[in-house]
Residue frames as a rotation matrix with the C-alpha (Angstrom) as fourth column:
UNK 1
-0.479 -0.601 -0.640 69.44
-0.351 -0.537 0.767 9.52
-0.805 0.592 0.046 33.96
UNK 2
0.655 0.746 -0.121 68.01
-0.351 0.159 -0.923 9.44
-0.669 0.646 0.366 30.63
UNK 3
-0.408 -0.743 0.531 69.30
0.187 0.501 0.845 7.39
-0.894 0.444 -0.066 27.91
UNK 4
0.022 0.385 -0.923 68.94
-0.838 -0.496 -0.227 8.30
-0.545 0.779 0.311 24.31
UNK 5
0.068 0.077 0.995 67.82
0.316 0.944 -0.095 5.70
-0.946 0.321 0.040 21.94
UNK 6
-0.271 -0.194 -0.943 68.85
-0.798 -0.502 0.333 5.83
-0.538 0.843 -0.019 18.42
UNK 7
0.742 0.542 0.394 67.40
-0.176 0.725 -0.666 3.86
-0.647 0.425 0.633 15.71
UNK 8
-0.309 -0.879 0.363 69.79
0.158 0.329 0.931 2.00
-0.938 0.345 0.037 13.59
UNK 9
0.465 0.410 -0.785 69.84
-0.680 -0.402 -0.613 2.95
-0.567 0.819 0.091 9.91
UNK 10
0.756 -0.184 0.628 70.57
0.450 0.843 -0.295 0.70
-0.475 0.506 0.720 7.03
UNK 11
-0.335 -0.930 -0.153 73.72
0.421 -0.293 0.859 1.18
-0.843 0.223 0.489 5.18
UNK 12
-0.808 -0.052 0.587 73.33
0.576 -0.283 0.767 3.63
0.127 0.958 0.258 2.30
UNK 13
0.218 0.926 0.307 70.32
0.668 -0.371 0.645 5.30
0.712 0.064 -0.699 3.87
UNK 14
-0.657 -0.388 0.646 70.31
-0.119 -0.793 -0.597 8.46
0.744 -0.470 0.475 5.78
UNK 15
-0.841 0.397 -0.368 68.51
0.469 0.193 -0.862 9.02
-0.271 -0.897 -0.349 8.96
UNK 16
-0.692 0.689 0.216 64.98
-0.239 -0.500 0.832 9.59
0.681 0.525 0.511 7.75
UNK 17
-0.398 0.629 0.668 61.80
-0.888 -0.083 -0.451 9.64
-0.228 -0.773 0.592 9.66
UNK 18
-0.915 0.041 0.402 60.34
0.051 0.999 0.015 6.26
-0.401 0.035 -0.915 10.06
UNK 19
-0.259 0.848 -0.462 57.41
-0.966 -0.225 0.128 5.46
0.005 0.479 0.878 7.66
UNK 20
-0.073 0.263 0.962 55.48
-0.360 0.893 -0.272 2.33
-0.930 -0.366 0.030 8.19
UNK 21
-0.927 -0.359 0.103 55.70
-0.074 0.445 0.893 -0.13
-0.366 0.820 -0.439 5.26
UNK 22
-0.295 0.888 0.353 51.96
0.846 0.414 -0.335 -0.50
-0.444 0.200 -0.874 5.00
UNK 23
0.416 0.442 -0.795 51.60
0.081 -0.889 -0.451 3.16
-0.906 0.123 -0.406 4.12
UNK 24
-0.474 -0.638 -0.606 54.02
-0.616 -0.252 0.747 2.75
-0.629 0.727 -0.273 1.21
UNK 25
-0.935 0.114 0.335 52.16
0.275 0.830 0.485 -0.26
-0.223 0.545 -0.808 -0.18
UNK 26
-0.134 0.976 -0.173 48.74
0.479 -0.089 -0.873 1.37
-0.868 -0.200 -0.455 0.09
UNK 27
0.097 0.195 -0.976 49.11
-0.644 -0.735 -0.211 3.73
-0.759 0.649 0.054 -2.94
UNK 28
-0.818 -0.432 -0.379 50.32
-0.568 0.506 0.650 0.79
-0.089 0.747 -0.659 -5.07
UNK 29
-0.750 0.616 0.242 47.25
0.537 0.780 -0.321 -1.25
-0.387 -0.111 -0.916 -4.16
UNK 30
0.083 0.814 -0.576 44.98
0.096 -0.581 -0.808 1.67
-0.992 0.012 -0.127 -4.97
UNK 31
-0.288 -0.263 -0.921 46.52
-0.844 -0.386 0.374 1.97
-0.454 0.884 -0.111 -8.47
UNK 32
-0.989 -0.118 -0.093 45.97
-0.147 0.881 0.449 -1.71
0.029 0.458 -0.889 -9.19
UNK 33
-0.572 0.820 0.020 42.36
0.653 0.470 -0.594 -1.76
-0.496 -0.327 -0.804 -7.97
UNK 34
-0.258 0.499 -0.827 41.19
-0.328 -0.851 -0.411 1.37
-0.909 0.165 0.383 -9.86
UNK 35
0.370 0.450 0.813 39.09
0.595 0.556 -0.579 0.56
-0.713 0.698 -0.062 -12.94
UNK 36
-0.713 -0.628 0.312 40.37
0.616 -0.348 0.707 1.63
-0.335 0.696 0.635 -16.35
UNK 37
0.149 0.719 -0.679 38.68
0.059 -0.692 -0.720 4.76
-0.987 0.067 -0.146 -17.64
UNK 38
0.191 -0.075 0.979 38.05
0.934 0.320 -0.158 4.63
-0.302 0.944 0.131 -21.41
UNK 39
-0.785 -0.492 -0.376 39.48
0.317 -0.841 0.439 7.42
-0.532 0.226 0.816 -23.44
UNK 40
0.308 0.947 -0.086 36.81
0.447 -0.224 -0.866 9.65
-0.840 0.228 -0.492 -24.90
UNK 41
-0.595 -0.522 -0.611 38.53
-0.382 -0.485 0.787 10.10
-0.707 0.702 0.089 -28.26
UNK 42
0.518 0.855 -0.036 36.00
-0.442 0.231 -0.866 9.76
-0.732 0.465 0.498 -31.12
UNK 43
-0.696 -0.668 0.262 36.91
-0.150 0.492 0.857 7.17
-0.702 0.558 -0.443 -33.73
UNK 44
0.452 0.857 -0.249 35.17
-0.448 -0.024 -0.894 7.16
-0.772 0.515 0.373 -37.11
UNK 45
-0.761 -0.633 0.142 35.53
-0.179 0.415 0.892 5.23
-0.624 0.653 -0.430 -40.32
UNK 46
0.212 0.840 -0.499 33.60
-0.868 -0.073 -0.491 4.01
-0.449 0.538 0.714 -43.29
UNK 47
-0.618 -0.343 0.707 33.12
0.063 0.875 0.480 0.91
-0.784 0.341 -0.519 -45.43
UNK 48
-0.719 0.298 -0.627 31.74
-0.695 -0.309 0.649 0.42
-0.001 0.903 0.430 -48.95
UNK 49
-0.233 0.724 0.649 28.40
0.029 0.672 -0.740 -1.23
-0.972 -0.154 -0.178 -49.72
UNK 50
-0.628 -0.075 -0.775 27.85
-0.739 -0.255 0.624 -2.38
-0.245 0.964 0.105 -53.33
UNK 51
0.029 0.578 0.816 25.49
0.137 0.806 -0.576 -4.45
-0.990 0.128 -0.056 -55.46
UNK 52
-0.817 -0.221 -0.532 25.41
-0.492 -0.213 0.844 -5.25
-0.300 0.952 0.065 -59.16
UNK 53
0.195 0.918 0.345 22.18
-0.204 0.382 -0.901 -5.99
-0.959 0.105 0.262 -61.01
UNK 54
-0.874 -0.480 -0.074 22.57
-0.200 0.217 0.955 -7.95
-0.443 0.850 -0.286 -64.23
UNK 55
-0.204 0.807 -0.554 20.02
-0.976 -0.122 0.182 -8.46
0.079 0.578 0.812 -66.96
UNK 56
-0.993 -0.092 0.076 18.04
-0.097 0.993 -0.065 -11.65
-0.069 -0.072 -0.995 -66.73
UNK 57
-0.230 0.950 -0.210 14.68
-0.766 -0.043 0.642 -13.36
0.601 0.308 0.738 -67.03
UNK 58
-0.811 0.139 0.568 12.52
-0.314 0.717 -0.623 -15.77
-0.494 -0.683 -0.538 -65.09
UNK 59
-0.634 0.627 -0.453 9.94
-0.326 0.314 0.892 -18.14
0.702 0.713 0.006 -66.52
UNK 60
-0.701 0.493 0.515 6.74
-0.538 0.108 -0.836 -18.56
-0.468 -0.863 0.190 -64.53
UNK 61
0.307 0.929 -0.208 4.02
-0.902 0.214 -0.375 -21.13
-0.304 0.303 0.903 -65.11
UNK 62
0.350 -0.263 -0.899 6.28
-0.465 0.785 -0.410 -24.10
0.813 0.562 0.153 -65.72
UNK 63
0.951 0.028 -0.308 7.54
0.210 0.676 0.707 -26.88
0.228 -0.737 0.637 -63.51
UNK 64
0.257 -0.931 -0.259 11.14
0.802 0.055 0.595 -25.78
-0.540 -0.361 0.761 -63.88
UNK 65
0.503 -0.147 -0.852 13.24
-0.246 -0.969 0.022 -23.00
-0.829 0.198 -0.523 -65.32
UNK 66
-0.406 -0.825 -0.393 15.13
-0.650 -0.041 0.759 -24.99
-0.642 0.563 -0.520 -67.92
UNK 67
-0.964 0.090 -0.251 13.01
-0.132 0.658 0.741 -27.81
0.232 0.748 -0.622 -69.38
UNK 68
-0.631 0.759 -0.158 9.42
0.775 0.627 -0.082 -28.93
0.037 -0.174 -0.984 -69.71
UNK 69
-0.700 0.372 -0.610 7.98
-0.071 -0.886 -0.459 -25.45
-0.711 -0.278 0.646 -70.20
UNK 70
-0.110 0.762 0.638 4.63
0.923 0.316 -0.218 -25.06
-0.368 0.565 -0.738 -71.95
UNK 71
-0.873 -0.237 -0.427 4.69
0.078 -0.931 0.358 -22.17
-0.482 0.279 0.830 -74.43
UNK 72
-0.134 0.939 -0.317 1.12
-0.641 -0.326 -0.695 -22.89
-0.756 0.110 0.646 -75.48
UNK 73
-0.247 0.194 0.949 -0.60
0.594 0.804 -0.010 -24.53
-0.765 0.562 -0.314 -78.43
UNK 74
-0.678 0.048 -0.734 -0.83
-0.556 -0.686 0.468 -23.23
-0.481 0.726 0.492 -81.97
UNK 75
-0.380 0.662 0.645 -4.23
0.492 0.736 -0.465 -24.48
-0.783 0.141 -0.606 -83.18
UNK 76
-0.971 -0.028 -0.237 -5.15
-0.184 -0.543 0.819 -23.69
-0.152 0.839 0.522 -86.78
UNK 77
-0.214 0.975 0.065 -8.68
-0.732 -0.116 -0.671 -25.04
-0.647 -0.191 0.738 -86.27
UNK 78
-0.219 0.298 0.929 -10.79
0.417 0.890 -0.187 -27.29
-0.882 0.346 -0.319 -88.52
UNK 79
-0.252 0.045 -0.967 -10.86
-0.727 -0.669 0.158 -26.73
-0.639 0.742 0.201 -92.29
UNK 80
0.820 0.570 0.054 -12.24
-0.332 0.550 -0.767 -28.35
-0.466 0.611 0.640 -95.42
UNK 81
0.182 -0.755 0.631 -9.92
0.479 0.628 0.613 -30.68
-0.859 0.191 0.476 -97.37
UNK 82
0.211 -0.060 0.976 -10.39
0.966 -0.139 -0.218 -28.42
0.149 0.988 0.028 -100.39
UNK 83
0.857 0.074 -0.509 -9.49
0.256 -0.920 0.297 -25.17
-0.447 -0.385 -0.808 -98.63
UNK 84
0.214 -0.786 0.580 -6.95
0.849 -0.144 -0.509 -23.04
0.483 0.602 0.636 -100.50
UNK 85
0.465 -0.113 0.878 -4.92
-0.148 -0.988 -0.049 -20.22
0.873 -0.107 -0.476 -98.94
UNK 86
-0.593 -0.764 -0.253 -3.35
0.248 0.125 -0.961 -19.40
0.766 -0.633 0.116 -95.59
UNK 87
0.713 0.700 -0.033 -4.51
0.215 -0.174 0.961 -19.09
0.667 -0.693 -0.275 -92.02
UNK 88
-0.454 -0.857 0.245 -2.56
0.018 -0.283 -0.959 -17.21
0.891 -0.431 0.144 -89.32
UNK 89
0.727 0.659 -0.193 -3.14
0.170 0.099 0.980 -17.83
0.665 -0.746 -0.040 -85.61
UNK 90
-0.010 -0.664 0.748 -1.54
-0.824 -0.418 -0.382 -16.88
0.566 -0.620 -0.542 -82.32
UNK 91
-0.539 -0.219 -0.813 -0.35
0.254 0.878 -0.405 -19.53
0.803 -0.425 -0.418 -79.89
UNK 92
0.256 0.691 0.677 -2.74
-0.639 -0.405 0.654 -19.86
0.726 -0.599 0.338 -76.96
UNK 93
-0.150 -0.267 0.952 -2.79
-0.970 0.228 -0.089 -21.57
-0.194 -0.936 -0.293 -73.64
UNK 94
-0.520 -0.074 -0.851 -2.20
-0.326 0.938 0.117 -25.30
0.790 0.338 -0.512 -73.62
UNK 95
0.366 0.747 -0.556 -3.89
0.225 0.509 0.831 -27.64
0.903 -0.429 0.018 -71.18
UNK 96
0.144 -0.383 -0.913 -1.41
0.974 0.219 0.062 -26.81
0.177 -0.897 0.404 -68.38
UNK 97
0.852 0.132 -0.507 -1.35
0.263 -0.945 0.196 -23.04
-0.453 -0.300 -0.839 -68.85
UNK 98
0.687 -0.572 0.448 1.05
0.428 -0.180 -0.886 -21.04
0.587 0.800 0.122 -70.93
UNK 99
0.069 -0.771 -0.633 4.45
0.976 -0.078 0.202 -20.18
-0.205 -0.631 0.748 -69.45
UNK 100
0.945 0.207 0.252 5.07
0.245 -0.961 -0.128 -16.47
0.215 0.183 -0.959 -68.90
UNK 101
0.022 -1.000 0.013 8.42
0.934 0.016 -0.357 -14.74
0.356 0.020 0.934 -69.17
UNK 102
0.979 0.189 -0.071 9.45
0.201 -0.885 0.420 -11.78
0.017 -0.426 -0.905 -67.02
UNK 103
0.211 -0.958 0.194 12.73
0.886 0.104 -0.452 -9.95
0.413 0.267 0.871 -67.65
UNK 104
-0.238 -0.428 -0.872 14.82
0.623 -0.756 0.201 -7.08
-0.745 -0.496 0.447 -66.43
UNK 105
0.743 0.578 -0.338 13.55
0.133 -0.622 -0.772 -4.02
-0.656 0.528 -0.538 -68.37
UNK 106
0.506 -0.499 -0.704 15.27
-0.820 -0.532 -0.212 -3.67
-0.269 0.684 -0.678 -71.73
UNK 107
-0.333 -0.640 0.692 16.42
-0.357 0.765 0.536 -7.29
-0.872 -0.069 -0.484 -71.93
UNK 108
0.152 0.305 -0.940 16.48
-0.983 0.148 -0.111 -8.86
0.105 0.941 0.322 -75.39
UNK 109
0.141 0.005 0.990 15.71
-0.359 0.932 0.047 -12.56
-0.923 -0.362 0.133 -75.36
UNK 110
-0.589 -0.329 -0.738 17.01
-0.808 0.229 0.543 -14.74
-0.009 0.916 -0.400 -78.18
UNK 111
0.296 0.774 0.560 14.27
-0.558 0.616 -0.556 -17.14
-0.775 -0.148 0.614 -79.30
UNK 112
-0.664 -0.486 -0.569 15.31
-0.748 0.427 0.508 -20.21
-0.004 0.763 -0.647 -81.29
UNK 113
0.384 0.808 0.446 12.81
-0.649 0.580 -0.492 -22.76
-0.657 -0.101 0.747 -82.63
UNK 114
-0.640 -0.618 0.457 13.88
-0.130 0.673 0.728 -26.02
-0.757 0.406 -0.511 -84.22
UNK 115
-0.816 0.252 -0.520 12.40
-0.554 -0.083 0.829 -27.34
0.166 0.964 0.207 -87.50
UNK 116
0.221 0.913 0.343 9.88
-0.946 0.286 -0.152 -29.60
-0.236 -0.291 0.927 -85.76
UNK 117
-0.137 -0.243 0.960 9.50
-0.304 0.933 0.193 -33.35
-0.943 -0.265 -0.202 -86.20
UNK 118
0.330 0.407 0.852 8.31
0.612 0.595 -0.521 -33.45
-0.719 0.693 -0.053 -89.82
UNK 119
0.397 -0.197 -0.897 10.32
-0.428 -0.904 0.010 -30.73
-0.812 0.380 -0.443 -91.60
UNK 120
0.603 -0.326 0.728 11.55
0.773 0.465 -0.432 -31.02
-0.198 0.823 0.532 -95.16
UNK 121
-0.268 -0.764 0.587 14.69
0.691 -0.577 -0.435 -28.89
0.671 0.289 0.683 -95.23
UNK 122
-0.991 -0.130 0.008 13.80
0.092 -0.741 -0.665 -25.51
0.092 -0.659 0.747 -93.69
UNK 123
-0.392 0.917 0.081 10.05
-0.568 -0.310 0.762 -26.03
0.724 0.252 0.642 -94.25
UNK 124
-0.848 0.235 0.474 8.11
-0.351 0.422 -0.836 -27.01
-0.397 -0.876 -0.275 -91.12
UNK 125
-0.520 0.694 -0.498 5.19
-0.460 0.265 0.848 -29.33
0.720 0.670 0.181 -91.77
UNK 126
-0.079 0.622 0.779 2.18
-0.892 0.304 -0.333 -30.71
-0.444 -0.721 0.531 -89.92
UNK 127
-0.792 -0.220 -0.569 1.81
-0.478 0.803 0.356 -34.47
0.379 0.554 -0.741 -90.37
UNK 128
0.363 0.920 0.148 -1.07
-0.889 0.294 0.351 -36.93
0.279 -0.259 0.925 -90.14
UNK 129
-0.217 -0.618 0.756 1.53
-0.754 0.598 0.272 -39.65
-0.620 -0.511 -0.595 -89.34
UNK 130
0.352 0.332 0.875 0.43
0.296 0.847 -0.440 -41.50
-0.888 0.414 0.200 -92.52
UNK 131
-0.383 -0.672 0.633 2.55
0.822 0.066 0.566 -39.65
-0.422 0.737 0.527 -95.09
UNK 132
0.309 0.511 0.802 0.45
0.767 -0.632 0.107 -36.50
0.562 0.582 -0.587 -95.66
UNK 133
-0.441 -0.601 -0.666 1.78
0.853 -0.511 -0.105 -33.04
-0.277 -0.615 0.738 -94.78
UNK 134
0.722 0.560 0.407 0.60
0.624 -0.781 -0.033 -29.43
0.299 0.278 -0.913 -94.54
UNK 135
-0.321 -0.932 0.167 3.36
0.758 -0.359 -0.545 -26.73
0.567 -0.048 0.822 -94.61
UNK 136
0.854 0.512 -0.094 3.45
0.471 -0.681 0.561 -23.96
0.223 -0.523 -0.823 -92.01
UNK 137
-0.204 -0.897 0.391 5.76
0.388 -0.441 -0.809 -21.22
0.899 -0.014 0.439 -90.74
UNK 138
0.378 0.248 -0.892 6.35
0.926 -0.117 0.359 -19.57
-0.015 -0.962 -0.274 -87.36
UNK 139
-0.082 -0.381 0.921 6.81
0.266 -0.899 -0.348 -15.93
0.960 0.216 0.175 -86.40
UNK 140
-0.657 -0.044 -0.753 7.29
0.731 -0.283 -0.621 -13.85
-0.186 -0.958 0.218 -83.30
UNK 141
0.209 0.849 0.486 4.13
0.854 -0.401 0.333 -11.76
0.477 0.345 -0.808 -83.10
UNK 142
-0.123 -0.326 -0.937 5.96
0.680 -0.716 0.160 -8.58
-0.723 -0.618 0.310 -82.17
UNK 143
0.924 0.383 -0.003 5.95
0.270 -0.658 -0.703 -5.28
-0.272 0.648 -0.711 -84.01
UNK 144
0.111 0.533 -0.839 7.12
-0.977 0.212 0.005 -5.93
0.181 0.819 0.544 -86.64
UNK 145
0.883 0.229 0.410 6.56
-0.302 0.945 0.123 -9.70
-0.360 -0.232 0.904 -86.86
UNK 146
-0.080 -0.977 -0.199 9.84
-0.977 0.038 0.209 -11.64
-0.197 0.211 -0.957 -87.09
UNK 147
0.589 0.248 -0.769 10.12
-0.531 0.836 -0.137 -14.95
0.609 0.489 0.624 -88.94
UNK 148
0.295 -0.475 0.829 11.32
-0.739 0.436 0.513 -17.84
-0.605 -0.764 -0.222 -86.79
UNK 149
0.376 -0.280 -0.883 13.47
-0.731 0.495 -0.469 -19.77
0.569 0.822 -0.019 -89.22
UNK 150
0.942 0.018 -0.335 14.53
0.144 0.881 0.451 -23.24
0.304 -0.473 0.827 -88.04
UNK 151
0.493 -0.758 -0.427 17.47
0.858 0.344 0.381 -23.03
-0.142 -0.554 0.820 -85.61
UNK 152
-0.376 -0.552 0.745 18.12
0.585 -0.765 -0.272 -19.31
0.719 0.333 0.610 -86.27
UNK 153
-0.404 0.214 -0.889 17.88
0.849 -0.273 -0.452 -17.08
-0.340 -0.938 -0.072 -83.16
UNK 154
-0.085 0.443 0.893 15.52
0.505 -0.753 0.422 -14.10
0.859 0.486 -0.159 -83.34
UNK 155
-0.927 -0.344 -0.150 15.64
0.312 -0.483 -0.818 -11.21
0.209 -0.805 0.555 -80.84
UNK 156
0.154 0.983 0.099 12.61
0.530 -0.167 0.832 -10.27
0.834 -0.076 -0.546 -78.76
UNK 157
-0.771 -0.385 0.508 12.65
-0.152 -0.664 -0.733 -7.32
0.619 -0.642 0.453 -76.34
UNK 158
0.127 0.789 -0.602 10.75
0.647 0.394 0.653 -8.16
0.752 -0.472 -0.460 -73.13
UNK 159
-0.141 -0.072 0.987 9.89
-0.448 -0.885 -0.128 -5.95
0.883 -0.460 0.093 -70.19
UNK 160
-0.878 -0.294 0.378 9.38
-0.441 0.188 -0.878 -6.33
0.187 -0.937 -0.294 -66.44
UNK 161
0.027 0.948 0.316 5.74
-0.916 0.150 -0.372 -7.44
-0.400 -0.280 0.873 -66.81
UNK 162
-0.605 -0.205 0.769 5.30
-0.056 0.975 0.216 -11.21
-0.794 0.088 -0.601 -67.20
UNK 163
0.155 0.620 -0.769 4.10
-0.896 -0.240 -0.374 -12.04
-0.417 0.747 0.518 -70.71
UNK 164
0.592 0.102 0.799 3.47
0.156 0.959 -0.237 -15.13
-0.791 0.265 0.552 -72.79
UNK 165
-0.599 -0.796 0.085 5.91
0.158 -0.013 0.987 -15.84
-0.785 0.605 0.134 -75.61
UNK 166
0.178 0.766 -0.617 4.23
-0.506 -0.467 -0.725 -14.13
-0.844 0.441 0.304 -78.60
UNK 167
-0.817 -0.449 0.363 4.29
0.010 0.618 0.786 -17.01
-0.577 0.646 -0.500 -81.10
UNK 168
0.309 0.898 -0.314 2.16
-0.582 -0.082 -0.809 -17.11
-0.752 0.433 0.497 -84.20
UNK 169
-0.611 -0.473 0.635 1.99
0.172 0.704 0.689 -19.46
-0.773 0.530 -0.348 -87.13
UNK 170
0.036 0.581 -0.813 0.77
-0.881 -0.365 -0.300 -19.42
-0.471 0.727 0.499 -90.70
UNK 171
-0.300 -0.032 0.953 -0.43
0.174 0.981 0.088 -22.62
-0.938 0.193 -0.289 -92.35
UNK 172
-0.508 0.086 -0.857 -0.75
-0.811 -0.382 0.442 -23.00
-0.290 0.920 0.264 -96.13
UNK 173
0.081 0.633 0.770 -3.67
-0.103 0.773 -0.625 -25.17
-0.991 -0.029 0.128 -97.31
UNK 174
-0.846 -0.533 0.019 -3.03
-0.057 0.125 0.990 -26.77
-0.531 0.837 -0.136 -100.72
UNK 175
-0.253 0.852 -0.458 -6.72
-0.879 -0.401 -0.260 -27.20
-0.405 0.337 0.850 -101.60
UNK 176
0.641 0.489 -0.592 -6.59
-0.697 0.693 -0.181 -30.80
0.321 0.529 0.786 -102.77
UNK 177
0.191 -0.582 -0.790 -5.11
-0.218 0.760 -0.613 -34.22
0.957 0.289 0.018 -102.11
UNK 178
-0.698 -0.455 0.552 -5.10
-0.616 -0.010 -0.787 -34.12
0.364 -0.891 -0.273 -98.32
UNK 179
-0.343 0.602 -0.721 -6.73
0.434 0.782 0.447 -37.01
0.833 -0.159 -0.529 -96.53
UNK 180
0.485 0.588 0.648 -9.07
-0.392 -0.516 0.761 -36.12
0.782 -0.623 -0.020 -93.66
UNK 181
0.427 -0.310 -0.849 -7.61
0.749 0.648 0.140 -36.44
0.507 -0.696 0.509 -90.17
UNK 182
0.957 -0.167 -0.238 -5.65
0.061 -0.687 0.725 -34.67
-0.285 -0.708 -0.647 -87.47
UNK 183
0.439 -0.853 0.282 -2.33
0.483 -0.040 -0.874 -33.08
0.757 0.521 0.395 -88.42
UNK 184
0.992 -0.110 -0.062 0.25
0.004 -0.461 0.887 -32.08
-0.126 -0.881 -0.457 -85.82
UNK 185
0.240 -0.970 0.034 3.87
0.328 0.049 -0.943 -31.26
0.914 0.237 0.330 -85.12
UNK 186
0.856 -0.095 -0.508 5.99
0.480 -0.219 0.849 -30.43
-0.193 -0.971 -0.142 -82.07
UNK 187
0.431 -0.706 0.562 8.57
0.183 -0.542 -0.820 -27.64
0.884 0.456 -0.104 -82.09
UNK 188
0.292 -0.465 -0.836 11.33
0.956 0.112 0.271 -27.25
-0.033 -0.878 0.478 -79.49
UNK 189
0.689 -0.030 0.724 11.81
0.122 -0.980 -0.157 -23.61
0.715 0.196 -0.672 -78.43
UNK 190
0.056 -0.750 -0.659 14.97
0.991 0.121 -0.054 -22.35
0.120 -0.650 0.751 -76.69
UNK 191
0.903 0.190 0.385 15.26
0.134 -0.976 0.170 -19.00
0.408 -0.102 -0.907 -74.91
UNK 192
0.044 -0.900 -0.433 18.58
0.995 0.077 -0.058 -17.39
0.086 -0.429 0.899 -74.04
UNK 193
0.900 0.216 0.379 19.54
0.183 -0.976 0.121 -13.99
0.396 -0.039 -0.917 -72.63
């Protein structure tokens, strides 16, 4: 005689066909092992790029940018002790080479020159260091020439090409009473922009 075997069912479950547990776990393992596929949604954006250029200058030909610059030598030459009248000369290269100034186009540089070491009031003077003096004046040799009064700024428009500071001087020879010898002065020049 045959005997029927029935499989016992768990409470709350109906009589369903038996499914091995490994087959149920297999799809879950496949989901975990599958690599993530990136979404092909284009993403765009932008960002700003800016720069600001300000006016300015650079001094070339000197050891530094703020002190010790050589703006040249103003040499009036050799003259007779009885010479009368004036002599105008441009500043030229000193022994170390004349400093050159290069600026952003359209920049106006303020040039200030002090009274020198031997001035009498606003009058600059060359001295022989023994009590004799020869008066002189300074100008910016631009068009038109601009007087450089002691400690009064004068504007000078400079361009992008490096150029020497266009200084010129005029000396006034009195024609008498000057002892022979070398006459000199030193003037401090300040540039600002």
